[in-house]
Each structure stands twice: as C-alpha cells, then as structure tokens.
VOBA-1610 file (N, C-alpha, C; in pm, whole numbers, padded with zeros to 5 digits, always signed):
BEGIN
Unk-00458-01787+01244Unk-00401-01665+01189Unk-00505-01553+01194Unk-00466-01441+01249Unk-00550-01322+01250Unk-00467-01202+01207Unk-00522-01122+01117Unk-00451-01006+01066Unk-00553-00893+01050Unk-00534-00787+01129Unk-00623-00671+01123Unk-00556-00557+01051Unk-00624-00501+00954Unk-00569-00398+00866Unk-00659-00275+00865Unk-00597-00158+00880Unk-00667-00030+00865Unk-00623+00033+00734Unk-00717+00061+00645Unk-00689+00130+00519Unk-00750+00269+00531Unk-00672+00374+00506Unk-00727+00509+00528Unk-00670+00609+00428Unk-00737+00723+00423Unk-00699+00833+00336Unk-00812+00933+00335Unk-00823+01007+00226Unk-00933+01102+00213Unk-01011+01072+00086Unk-01130+01130+00077Unk-01217+01103-00036Unk-01151+01132-00170Unk-01168+01041-00263Unk-01111+01058-00396Unk-00976+00993-00416Unk-00918+00937-00309Unk-00785+00877-00321Unk-00787+00727-00346Unk-00902+00668-00355Unk-00909+00527-00387Unk-00891+00433-00269Unk-00925+00480-00150Unk-00912+00396-00029Unk-00998+00271-00040Unk-01122+00287-00081Unk-01212+00173-00087Unk-01179+00080-00203Unk-01112+00131-00306Unk-01063+00044-00412Unk-00955-00048-00359Unk-00864+00007-00277Unk-00761-00077-00213Unk-00828-00187-00133Unk-00926-00150-00050Unk-00994-00248+00034Unk-01063-00354-00050Unk-01125-00314-00160Unk-01196-00409-00245Unk-01100-00510-00308Unk-00985-00462-00354Unk-00886-00553-00413Unk-00837-00654-00309Unk-00809-00605-00189Unk-00763-00695-00081Unk-00873-00793-00045Unk-00997-00747-00034Unk-01108-00835+00001Unk-01120-00951-00098Unk-01113-00919-00224Unk-01131-01022-00326Unk-01013-01120-00327Unk-00893-01070-00299Unk-00777-01159-00289Unk-00789-01249-00167Unk-00844-01198-00057Unk-00867-01280+00062Unk-00962-01394+00029Unk-01067-01362-00042Unk-01166-01465-00082Unk-01099-01571-00168Unk-01017-01529-00265Unk-00949-01624-00352Unk-00849-01711-00276Unk-00795-01657-00166Unk-00699-01732-00086Unk-00767-01832+00006Unk-00900-01831+00010Unk-00974-01924+00094Unk-00977-01884+00241Unk-00955-01755+00269Unk-00957-01706+00406Unk-01089-01638+00437Unk-01111-01611+00565Unk-01230-01540+00610Unk-01199-01391+00625Unk-01302-01308+00611Unk-01283-01165+00632Unk-01413-01098+00675Unk-01396-00986+00743Unk-01505-00893+00765Unk-01450-00754+00746Unk-01534-00665+00692Unk-01489-00529+00665Unk-01596-00429+00708Unk-01552-00322+00769Unk-01637-00207+00792Unk-01572-00087+00728Unk-01649+00014+00694Unk-01590+00130+00628Unk-01664+00257+00666Unk-01591+00367+00658Unk-01648+00500+00684Unk-01621+00585+00561Unk-01725+00627+00495Unk-01708+00712+00376Unk-01824+00810+00366Unk-01852+00876+00478Unk-01963+00970+00482Unk-01943+01091+00395Unk-01817+01128+00371Unk-01790+01242+00285Unk-01761+01193+00143Unk-01859+01198+00058Unk-01840+01148-00079Unk-01749+01241-00158Unk-01747+01370-00121Unk-01664+01464-00195Unk-01518+01449-00156Unk-01432+01485-00246Unk-01288+01477-00221Unk-01251+01565-00101Unk-01178+01508-00008Unk-01135+01586+00108Unk-01179+01530+00240Unk-01290+01454+00242Unk-01337+01396+00367Unk-01261+01270+00402Unk-01244+01243+00531Unk-01172+01124+00575Unk-01248+00998+00535Unk-01174+00898+00487Unk-01231+00770+00447Unk-01144+00659+00508Unk-01208+00556+00561Unk-01130+00445+00616Unk-01207+00315+00600Unk-01132+00206+00607Unk-01191+00072+00605Unk-01112-00015+00701Unk-01184-00092+00781Unk-01122-00191+00866Unk-01139-00326+00797Unk-01028-00395+00773Unk-01033-00526+00708Unk-00973-00628+00806Unk-01053-00725+00845Unk-01008-00827+00939Unk-00997-00960+00865Unk-00879-01021+00869Unk-00848-01142+00794Unk-00817-01255+00892Unk-00868-01373+00864Unk-00841-01486+00953Unk-00860-01617+00878Unk-00801-01724+00934Unk-00827-01858+00882Unk-00945-01924+00953Unk-01010-01845+01041Unk-01131-01888+01111Unk-01238-01782+01091Unk-01367-01817+01106Unk-01472-01715+01092Unk-01447-01595+01183Unk-01474-01476+01131Unk-01450-01351+01204Unk-01581-01303+01263Unk-01581-01276+01394Unk-01705-01240+01462Unk-01741-01093+01448Unk-01642-01005+01450Unk-01668-00861+01450Unk-01591-00792+01338Unk-01646-00682+01289Unk-01575-00608+01186Unk-01499-00487+01242Unk-01493-00475+01374Unk-01424-00364+01437Unk-01285-00407+01486Unk-01191-00314+01480Unk-01054-00340+01524Unk-01032-00269+01656Unk-00994-00343+01756Unk-00972-00286+01889Unk-00838-00212+01895Unk-00829-00119+01985Unk-00706-00044+02005Unk-00593-00141+02041Unk-00479-00119+01975Unk-00361-00200+02003Unk-00359-00337+01939Unk-00442-00360+01837Unk-00449-00493+01775Unk-00423-00496+01625Unk-00417-00381+01559Unk-00400-00378+01414Unk-00257-00415+01375Unk-00244-00498+01273Unk-00112-00536+01222Unk-00054-00429+01131Unk-00140-00353+01065Unk-00091-00251+00972Unk-00190-00137+00959Unk-00137-00017+00945Unk-00212+00099+00897Unk-00159+00129+00758Unk-00246+00117+00659Unk-00211+00141+00519Unk-00281+00270+00478Unk-00202+00374+00452Unk-00262+00505+00430Unk-00216+00569+00300Unk-00308+00638+00235Unk-00276+00711+00113Unk-00247+00857+00144Unk-00244+00892+00272Unk-00223+01031+00313Unk-00153+01031+00449Unk-00048+01112+00468Unk+00032+01100+00590Unk-00037+01135+00721Unk-00117+01241+00723Unk-00184+01276+00849Unk-00288+01170+00885Unk-00354+01113+00784Unk-00452+01008+00812Unk-00384+00885+00870Unk-00260+00860+00830Unk-00186+00748+00890Unk-00171+00768+01039Unk-00139+00890+01079Unk-00120+00919+01222Unk-00251+00909+01300Unk-00361+00934+01234Unk-00492+00930+01302Unk-00519+00793+01363Unk-00465+00688+01301Unk-00501+00552+01344Unk-00387+00478+01415Unk-00281+00548+01452Unk-00168+00479+01512Unk-00203+00413+01646Unk-00303+00466+01716Unk-00338+00405+01845Unk-00399+00266+01827Unk-00439+00232+01706Unk-00494+00099+01681Unk-00384-00005+01657Unk-00261+00039+01631Unk-00153-00053+01599Unk-00110-00137+01719Unk-00079-00261+01694Unk-00017-00345+01795Unk+00130-00305+01808Unk+00199-00346+01915Unk+00337-00301+01935Unk+00430-00331+01818Unk+00409-00442+01750Unk+00495-00477+01636Unk+00429-00444+01503Unk+00324-00365+01505Unk+00255-00328+01382Unk+00334-00228+01299Unk+00297-00213+01173Unk+00371-00124+01083Unk+00276-00025+01016Unk+00336+00083+00969Unk+00265+00186+00892Unk+00322+00185+00750Unk+00235+00181+00653Unk+00273+00197+00513Unk+00196+00318+00461Unk+00266+00422+00417Unk+00195+00543+00381Unk+00262+00622+00269Unk+00178+00692+00194Unk+00224+00795+00103Unk+00260+00917+00188Unk+00361+00992+00146Unk+00397+01112+00220Unk+00335+01238+00160Unk+00256+01225+00054Unk+00198+01340-00014Unk+00081+01395+00065Unk+00091+01516+00120Unk-00019+01569+00200Unk-00140+01605+00114Unk-00259+01581+00168Unk-00382+01631+00109Unk-00438+01731+00210Unk-00406+01858+00190Unk-00441+01961+00288Unk-00590+01991+00275Unk-00668+01928+00363Unk-00814+01936+00351Unk-00881+02007+00469Unk-00800+02058+00563Unk-00855+02132+00676Unk-00765+02251+00705Unk-00823+02356+00764Unk-00748+02479+00790Unk-00637+02457+00893Unk-00655+02359+00980Unk-00557+02336+01087Unk-00460+02222+01051Unk-00448+02191+00924Unk-00355+02086+00883Unk-00215+02123+00932Unk-00142+02028+00993Unk-00011+02062+01051Unk+00092+02101+00945Unk+00192+02175+00990Unk+00302+02210+00901Unk+00375+02082+00860Unk+00415+02072+00734Unk+00478+01948+00687Unk+00596+01902+00771Unk+00682+01996+00811Unk+00801+01955+00888Unk+00762+01887+01017Unk+00661+01941+01086Unk+00616+01881+01212Unk+00550+01746+01187Unk+00472+01738+01079Unk+00404+01613+01045Unk+00505+01502+01019Unk+00606+01532+00936Unk+00704+01430+00902Unk+00791+01391+01022Unk+00819+01486+01109Unk+00900+01455+01227Unk+00832+01348+01312Unk+00700+01361+01328Unk+00627+01262+01406Unk+00614+01131+01328Unk+00576+01140+01202Unk+00555+01020+01121Unk+00683+00936+01110Unk+00795+01003+01084Unk+00920+00931+01062Unk+00981+00877+01191Unk+00921+00908+01304Unk+00967+00850+01430Unk+00911+00710+01454Unk+00818+00667+01369Unk+00761+00533+01383Unk+00869+00429+01358Unk+00878+00326+01443Unk+00986+00227+01430Unk+00970+00133+01312Unk+00847+00109+01268Unk+00821+00020+01155Unk+00736+00096+01053Unk+00805+00153+00956Unk+00740+00246+00863Unk+00795+00226+00722Unk+00703+00223+00625Unk+00739+00233+00484Unk+00677+00361+00433Unk+00760+00458+00399Unk+00714+00588+00352Unk+00755+00605+00206Unk+00659+00636+00120Unk+00687+00650-00023Unk+00626+00779-00074Unk+00680+00828-00183Unk+00620+00942-00252Unk+00528+00886-00360Unk+00404+00862-00322Unk+00311+00796-00412Unk+00283+00874-00539Unk+00282+01006-00529Unk+00257+01089-00647Unk+00368+01070-00750Unk+00491+01079-00703Unk+00606+01064-00795Unk+00610+00924-00855Unk+00586+00824-00772Unk+00592+00686-00822Unk+00475+00654-00913Unk+00360+00716-00890Unk+00247+00697-00981Unk+00278+00751-01120Unk+00342+00867-01125Unk+00385+00921-01255Unk+00480+00824-01324Unk+00569+00765-01246Unk+00663+00667-01301Unk+00588+00547-01359Unk+00481+00507-01292Unk+00404+00390-01335Unk+00323+00417-01461Unk+00291+00545-01484Unk+00218+00577-01606Unk+00091+00657-01589Unk+00048+00683-01464Unk-00074+00760-01442Unk-00081+00806-01298Unk-00109+00934-01275Unk-00123+00984-01139Unk-00238+00916-01067Unk-00332+00861-01141Unk-00450+00797-01081Unk-00417+00665-01011Unk-00296+00613-01027Unk-00262+00485-00965Unk-00184+00504-00835Unk-00192+00623-00780Unk-00123+00652-00653Unk-00162+00553-00544Unk-00292+00522-00536Unk-00336+00428-00432Unk-00281+00288-00454Unk-00262+00247-00577Unk-00211+00114-00605Unk-00062+00105-00573Unk+00011+00215-00586Unk+00150+00218-00541Unk+00156+00186-00392Unk+00067+00247-00315Unk+00065+00223-00170Unk+00025+00079-00141Unk-00072+00026-00214Unk-00109-00115-00199Unk+00011-00205-00225Unk+00086-00176-00331Unk+00205-00255-00360Unk+00307-00249-00248Unk+00321-00131-00186Unk+00416-00116-00075Unk+00374-00196+00047Unk+00245-00226+00057Unk+00194-00304+00171Unk+00192-00453+00143Unk+00207-00492+00018Unk+00182-00631-00022Unk+00265-00733+00055Unk+00392-00704+00077Unk+00480-00804+00140Unk+00446-00827+00287Unk+00367-00738+00346Unk+00327-00754+00486Unk+00197-00831+00500Unk+00119-00837+00394Unk-00013-00900+00402Unk-00002-01052+00398Unk-00095-01122+00461Unk-00092-01270+00460Unk-00154-01325+00332Unk-00113-01269+00219Unk-00170-01304+00089Unk-00058-01310-00015Unk-00064-01402-00109Unk+00033-01402-00218Unk+00016-01276-00304Unk+00123-01204-00335Unk+00111-01087-00421Unk+00044-01116-00554Unk+00059-01239-00601Unk-00001-01276-00730Unk-00153-01264-00727Unk-00213-01292-00611Unk-00359-01279-00600Unk-00401-01133-00608Unk-00323-01046-00549Unk-00355-00903-00556Unk-00340-00852-00699Unk-00234-00893-00765Unk-00216-00853-00906Unk-00330-00904-00992Unk-00373-01026-00967Unk-00483-01084-01046Unk-00610-01003-01028Unk-00636-00958-00907Unk-00755-00877-00882Unk-00745-00740-00950Unk-00625-00685-00952Unk-00606-00557-01021Unk-00633-00574-01170Unk-00584-00683-01229Unk-00609-00707-01371Unk-00758-00721-01400Unk-00828-00794-01314Unk-00971-00815-01333Unk-01048-00684-01318Unk-01011-00606-01214Unk-01083-00482-01186Unk-01069-00380-01298Unk-00948-00369-01354Unk-00922-00263-01451Unk-00926-00309-01596Unk-00948-00437-01620Unk-00954-00487-01757Unk-01055-00412-01845Unk-01176-00378-01794Unk-01270-00306-01879Unk-01220-00168-01925Unk-01118-00114-01860Unk-01067+00019-01896Unk-00953+00012-01997Unk-00915-00107-02036Unk-00814-00120-02140Unk-00677-00158-02088Unk-00594-00207-02179Unk-00463-00260-02143Unk-00370-00152-02086Unk-00382-00029-02134Unk-00294+00078-02083Unk-00318+00101-01935Unk-00443+00102-01894Unk-00476+00123-01753Unk-00433+00003-01670Unk-00454-00116-01724Unk-00408-00237-01652Unk-00258-00231-01631Unk-00183-00198-01734Unk-00038-00194-01724Unk+00007-00091-01622Unk-00057+00026-01622Unk-00020+00130-01525Unk-00042+00083-01382Unk-00151+00012-01359Unk-00180-00037-01225Unk-00084-00149-01183Unk-00051-00237-01274Unk+00044-00343-01241Unk+00183-00284-01216Unk+00222-00188-01299Unk+00350-00119-01275Unk+00350-00052-01138Unk+00239+00014-01106Unk+00229+00083-00977Unk+00243-00014-00862Unk+00176-00127-00871Unk+00183-00229-00766Unk+00327-00279-00749Unk+00393-00307-00858Unk+00529-00361-00851Unk+00630-00257-00806Unk+00610-00132-00842Unk+00696-00024-00795Unk+00682-00008-00643Unk+00560-00011-00595Unk+00539-00002-00450Unk+00602-00118-00377Unk+00590-00237-00434Unk+00649-00356-00372Unk+00801-00344-00368Unk+00860-00293-00475Unk+01006-00275-00479Unk+01050-00176-00372Unk+00973-00069-00353Unk+01006+00029-00250Unk+01002-00032-00111Unk+00900-00111-00086Unk+00883-00174+00045Unk+00995-00273+00075Unk+01030-00352-00022Unk+01136-00453-00002Unk+01273-00386+00015Unk+01292-00275-00053Unk+01416-00197-00036Unk+01424-00146+00107Unk+01315-00087+00157Unk+01313-00036+00294Unk+01337-00148+00395Unk+01277-00264+00371Unk+01294-00378+00461Unk+01439-00424+00466Unk+01506-00423+00350Unk+01646-00465+00345Unk+01735-00369+00423Unk+01707-00240+00412Unk+01784-00141+00487Unk+01762-00157+00636Unk+01638-00179+00676Unk+01607-00196+00819Unk+01677-00320+00873Unk+01676-00429+00797Unk+01742-00552+00840Unk+01893-00533+00854Unk+01949-00440+00778Unk+02093-00414+00784Unk+02129-00323+00901Unk+02030-00268+00968Unk+02056-00184+01084Unk+02047-00035+01058Unk+01999+00006+00940Unk+01981+00149+00912Unk+01866+00203+00996Unk+01881+00323+01049Unk+01779+00383+01135Unk+01649+00405+01057Unk+01533+00373+01118Unk+01405+00389+01048Unk+01381+00530+00994Unk+01417+00634+01070Unk+01395+00771+01023Unk+01480+00802+00900Unk+01599+00745+00895Unk+01686+00763+00778Unk+01624+00692+00658Unk+01577+00570+00677Unk+01515+00494+00569Unk+01396+00570+00512Unk+01311+00623+00600Unk+01190+00693+00555Unk+01224+00812+00467Unk+01322+00890+00510Unk+01357+01010+00433Unk+01423+00976+00300Unk+01504+00873+00299Unk+01574+00837+00175Unk+01482+00762+00078Unk+01414+00659+00128Unk+01331+00577+00039Unk+01219+00657-00025Unk+01171+00759+00045Unk+01061+00840-00010Unk+01108+00929-00125Unk+01238+00937-00148Unk+01289+01019-00259Unk+01334+00936-00378Unk+01339+00805-00362Unk+01387+00719-00470Unk+01273+00684-00565Unk+01301+00693-00693Unk+01203+00657-00796Unk+01233+00513-00838Unk+01159+00421-00784Unk+01182+00279-00806Unk+01129+00234-00941Unk+01185+00126-00988Unk+01137+00059-01109Unk+01036-00048-01067Unk+00958-00101-01162Unk+00863-00209-01128Unk+00932-00345-01117Unk+01044-00346-01048Unk+01120-00468-01024Unk+01210-00443-00904Unk+01257-00548-00843Unk+01339-00536-00723Unk+01467-00459-00752Unk+01509-00379-00655Unk+01637-00308-00666Unk+01749-00411-00666Unk+01847-00393-00751Unk+01959-00487-00761Unk+02029-00503-00626Unk+02064-00625-00588Unk+02130-00648-00459Unk+02254-00561-00440Unk+02330-00537-00546Unk+02449-00454-00535Unk+02414-00310-00496Unk+02302-00260-00550Unk+02257-00126-00515Unk+02209-00120-00370Unk+02136-00223-00330Unk+02090-00228-00190Unk+02209-00228-00096Unk+02309-00309-00128Unk+02429-00317-00043Unk+02500-00183-00036Unk+02507-00113-00149Unk+02574+00017-00151Unk+02499+00119-00067Unk+02366+00119-00076Unk+02286+00209+00007Unk+02303+00175+00155Unk+02303+00047+00189Unk+02321+00007+00329Unk+02455+00058+00382Unk+02559+00038+00304Unk+02692+00082+00347Unk+02696+00232+00369Unk+02633+00307+00276Unk+02635+00454+00287Unk+02551+00502+00405Unk+02438+00438+00429Unk+02345+00486+00532Unk+02379+00433+00672Unk+02483+00356+00682Unk+02531+00314+00814Unk+02646+00401+00862Unk+02682+00499+00783Unk+02786+00591+00826Unk+02733+00692+00927Unk+02823+00755+00998Unk+02784+00846+01106Unk+02703+00965+01058Unk+02723+01006+00932Unk+02653+01124+00881Unk+02526+01088+00805Unk+02474+00966+00824Unk+02357+00921+00747Unk+02235+01010+00773Unk+02216+01051+00898Unk+02101+01136+00928Unk+02105+01268+00854Unk+02222+01329+00848Unk+02239+01455+00776Unk+02216+01435+00626Unk+02269+01327+00573Unk+02249+01297+00430Unk+02102+01277+00400Unk+02034+01198+00483Unk+01892+01169+00461Unk+01808+01296+00466Unk+01837+01382+00563Unk+01763+01507+00574Unk+01786+01595+00452Unk+01909+01599+00403Unk+01938+01678+00284Unk+01866+01627+00162Unk+01862+01496+00143Unk+01789+01439+00028Unk+01641+01469+00039Unk+01587+01457+00160Unk+01444+01479+00178Unk+01407+01624+00155Unk+01487+01716+00206Unk+01457+01858+00189Unk+01474+01902+00044Unk+01567+01841-00028Unk+01586+01874-00169Unk+01466+01832-00252Unk+01400+01724-00211Unk+01278+01675-00275Unk+01297+01657-00426Unk+01405+01593-00461Unk+01435+01564-00602Unk+01441+01414-00622Unk+01394+01369-00738Unk+01393+01228-00769Unk+01534+01171-00768Unk+01550+01056-00702Unk+01679+00988-00693Unk+01664+00849-00754Unk+01755+00812-00844Unk+01750+00679-00905Unk+01800+00576-00804Unk+01749+00453-00812Unk+01792+00349-00716Unk+01943+00326-00714Unk+02010+00348-00826Unk+02154+00322-00830Unk+02238+00448-00807Unk+02172+00559-00773Unk+02244+00686-00753Unk+02280+00704-00606Unk+02363+00615-00555Unk+02402+00620-00414Unk+02501+00735-00393Unk+02470+00830-00304Unk+02563+00940-00279Unk+02697+00888-00228Unk+02806+00948-00273Unk+02939+00902-00232Unk+03001+00993-00127Unk+02941+01109-00102Unk+02998+01202-00004Unk+02913+01202+00121
//
C-alpha cells in the first residue's frame, strides 16, 4: 500500500497541524511515513505545504512525483490548484473554498471556482462557515481534515484520538470544537460521495455541498436521497449556480423543491 498526500494552504491556516495529526495517526496505525514541508514564510500569507507519504513498507523518499499523489488536501482554493499536476488520474482534491487573497494577482473568484469545480473528484466545503458551526473559526483546518478522513488509509478514530491529545492542554471547549469540526467535515465529504455515486455531476455537487451547513453527524439517508433526486433533474446546474451565488447557509434537510 502506498498513499501520497499533499497538504497545502497559506501561513497561519494550520497546514502543518493537519500534517502533524496525520503523521501521528500513521504511527499509531503501524504504518511507515516520510514527510517534507515548505514553510519559509512564517508570517500569515505565505504558501505552506507538506508532502506526506504513507506505506506499509519503508519509504525511501519524502518527495512526491508528478502524477502520483492520491490527494491534494488544501485549506485554500488557489493553493489546491497549485498542486493539481501532482495528482494521479484517479486522485482527489479536498479543499476549503474560502479565498485567502495574499497576492495582487490573485484570480477573480468566479474564474477560480470555474476551474476548481471542473475537477472530476472534488470535495469542496466552506470551511469558514463550518468552523463557526463547530464552535470556533480557528478549527477551519480541522474541518478540512475531517473532509479528507474517509479517503485516507487510516481509521478516523485514530485521527480523532490525535486531535484530543493535541488540544487537551487547551481545555475541553477547544477539544470539543475540534472534534465537532472533524465530524462536520467528514459528514460533508460522505454527503458529496453519496451524490457522486448517485450520478450527480461533480460541478453541481461542489456548488451545492459548499453551501450546506452540516451537523457533526452523517446526513440522514432520506435527506441524501432527496438531494440526489433533486440534483439529477435537468435544471440541477442552474439550481446549483443559484445556491452558490446566493452564498447563504443551507440546512442539510432544506432540499429545494422548485
């Protein structure tokens, strides 16, 4: 088993915290790993990334070759696009859609999302909104980690255990916010996967799922079925675009009827 993961974002978003939690869970799972990271810009705004290579055999190199990564896990949408050339053909992108405009030439949001949402295997979430739901804007990165959990070759319980250990010194409120964030992200990812399995177009899923405010538990099967039925209609693209442009929180059970 070999699994290559790119974790990316910008300074201050907790990219290396995500990598550290995954690393420790890999160790607990009895697997091998090597990691390299780039964090030359300590100040908020500079690009930050980590390459995490996971295997059931010793890993020789900490670098990920072009076309071999199983996942790009990003806390920032433009940074997700920066590493797409590393993805293997069946690789996936898991990303927050919240832009961190850190350069003068940052692309216009509409153009950015048009390219991002064209990815065939994508989980797109509004990490800022979901972090507020979890209890703290500071857990935005953990929401994204939760959204990636079902793709990783690790039991989610190991990742949760590492989150509890890491944040225990900060008190139960912080631990709870992080666990809620992880479970909310996981619920979002599993919802998106169910829609994709039902045949809903990836671009439609990205626009709709990124507007839903998930709970820290799986979406009820009846709600998933209702969303699938609605998003398989001929006007699903128009509906998805309207929800995305409105940029308003949508409850998991608030399936549009028109």
